[in-house]
C-alpha positions in Angstrom: 133.3 113.4 110.9 134.6 110.6 112.7 131.7 108.6 113.9 131.3 108.5 117.9 131.7 105.1 119.5 128.8 103.5 120.6 130.8 102.1 123.4 131.3 106.2 124.3 128.0 107.2 123.9 127.6 108.0 127.7 130.3 110.2 128.0 128.5 114.0 127.2 126.0 112.6 129.9 128.7 112.1 131.7 131.1 115.8 131.5 127.6 117.1 132.2 127.2 115.8 135.3 131.0 116.0 136.1 130.8 119.6 135.1 127.8 120.4 137.5 127.9 118.3 140.2 130.8 118.6 143.3 132.0 116.0 145.4 133.7 111.8 145.1 132.6 110.2 141.7 132.2 106.4 142.5 132.4 104.7 138.9 131.4 101.1 139.1 132.9 99.6 136.1 135.9 100.5 134.6 136.1 101.2 130.9 138.3 102.4 128.0 136.0 106.0 128.1 134.8 106.4 131.3 138.0 105.8 133.4 140.8 108.2 131.6 138.2 111.1 131.3 137.4 110.6 135.0 141.0 110.5 136.0 141.7 113.9 134.1 139.6 115.3 137.4 141.4 113.5 140.2 143.2 116.7 141.2 140.1 118.3 142.0 137.9 115.6 143.3 138.0 112.0 144.6 137.8 109.4 141.9 137.2 105.5 143.3 137.1 103.0 140.7 135.9 99.9 141.3 136.0 96.6 139.1 135.1 93.3 140.2 137.1 91.6 137.6 140.6 91.6 138.0 141.4 91.7 133.9 140.0 95.0 133.9 141.5 96.4 137.3 144.8 95.6 135.7 144.1 97.4 132.6 143.2 100.2 134.3 146.0 100.0 137.5 148.0 102.3 136.2 145.0 105.1 136.8 146.0 104.1 140.5 147.5 107.0 141.6 147.4 110.2 143.9 143.5 111.1 143.8 142.1 108.3 141.9 142.0 104.7 143.5 140.7 102.2 141.2 140.5 98.4 143.0 138.9 95.2 142.9 135.8 94.6 144.6 134.5 90.7 145.3 131.0 90.4 144.3 128.4 90.2 146.9 130.6 92.0 149.2 130.7 95.7 151.0 133.0 98.1 149.5 133.7 101.3 151.9 132.9 103.5 148.9 129.1 101.9 148.2 128.7 103.6 151.9 129.5 106.4 151.4 128.2 109.7 149.9 129.1 110.8 146.6 128.2 113.3 144.0 128.2 111.4 140.7 127.7 107.3 141.3 128.2 106.2 137.8 127.1 102.8 137.2 128.6 100.4 134.1 129.2 97.1 135.7 128.2 93.7 134.9 124.2 92.6 135.2 124.5 90.8 138.5 126.2 94.2 140.1 124.0 97.1 138.4 120.9 96.4 141.1 122.7 96.1 144.3 124.8 99.1 142.9 121.8 101.5 142.2 120.1 100.3 145.7 123.1 101.2 147.7 124.1 104.3 146.2 120.4 105.9 145.8 120.7 107.5 148.7 123.9 108.5 149.4 124.6 109.8 145.9 123.5 113.0 144.6 122.8 111.7 141.1 123.1 107.9 139.2 124.4 107.7 135.7 123.9 104.4 134.6 125.2 103.5 130.8 123.3 100.8 128.9 120.0 101.4 130.1 118.5 101.1 127.1 114.4 98.3 127.1 116.5 95.6 125.3 119.1 95.2 127.5 115.9 94.4 131.2 116.6 91.1 130.1 120.5 91.5 131.1 120.5 93.9 133.2 116.7 93.9 135.6 117.2 98.1 136.1 113.9 98.8 135.0 111.6 98.3 138.1 114.6 99.9 140.4 115.2 103.1 138.0 111.1 103.7 138.4 111.8 104.6 142.2 113.6 107.1 141.9 111.5 111.2 141.4 114.2 112.2 139.0 114.8 110.6 135.8 116.0 111.8 132.1 117.9 109.3 129.5 119.4 110.3 126.6 120.5 108.8 123.2 123.6 110.4 121.6 121.9 112.3 118.3 124.3 110.2 116.5 122.8 106.5 117.1 118.9 107.8 117.1 118.6 107.8 113.4 119.7 103.6 112.9 116.7 101.8 113.2 118.3 98.5 113.1 118.6 98.2 116.8 118.0 100.3 120.1 120.3 103.1 120.1 122.7 103.1 123.5 121.1 105.1 126.4 122.9 106.9 129.6 120.2 107.2 132.2 120.8 110.1 134.6 118.7 109.6 138.1 118.0 111.2 141.8 116.1 111.4 144.3 117.7 114.9 145.7 118.1 116.9 142.6 115.6 117.8 140.1 118.2 117.3 137.3 117.5 120.7 135.5 120.8 121.2 134.9 121.1 118.8 132.1 117.7 121.1 130.3 119.4 121.5 126.9 121.6 118.2 126.7 120.2 116.1 123.9 117.6 113.6 125.2 114.9 110.9 124.3 112.9 108.6 125.9 111.1 108.4 129.4 109.3 111.6 130.8 111.9 114.3 132.1 109.8 115.3 135.4 107.7 113.2 137.9 103.9 113.2 136.2 105.2 114.7 132.5 
């Protein structure tokens, strides 16, 4: 069996969310795994992929087709997509834009899926404080990476203010309490 690329460890969680939560999907930070996957769903729902780096926008321009908008945003400037409700907001951008995106979309998205949320990345992303404000949270580590004691495995966190996330029950997870007060 071919081992999973650690950069793709968020895919099972993202797929579970996309299959369960209706509405627009907002991808904040394009990627070789998430953008092509989300592109497949463009016939059934609107996909908006935002990226602040021209290099990455150019890499994924071929996905800018009806049903899937791929566009560059300017750091620190508001984009209309960040002020509109959506079903899923997937956060996988650079360190300086994660907390503002989570703050902006916290009330607007049914669920937020955040890749690379492990504690060892806190000094880079500074998300601990804002993630603690969500009443519903699940942390996921792909089982393939749980046995590797050399480094903290890549983690994907799902948070919501609206959805109790029980639709994720049964999906592999490790780490934080699954429900408030647990």
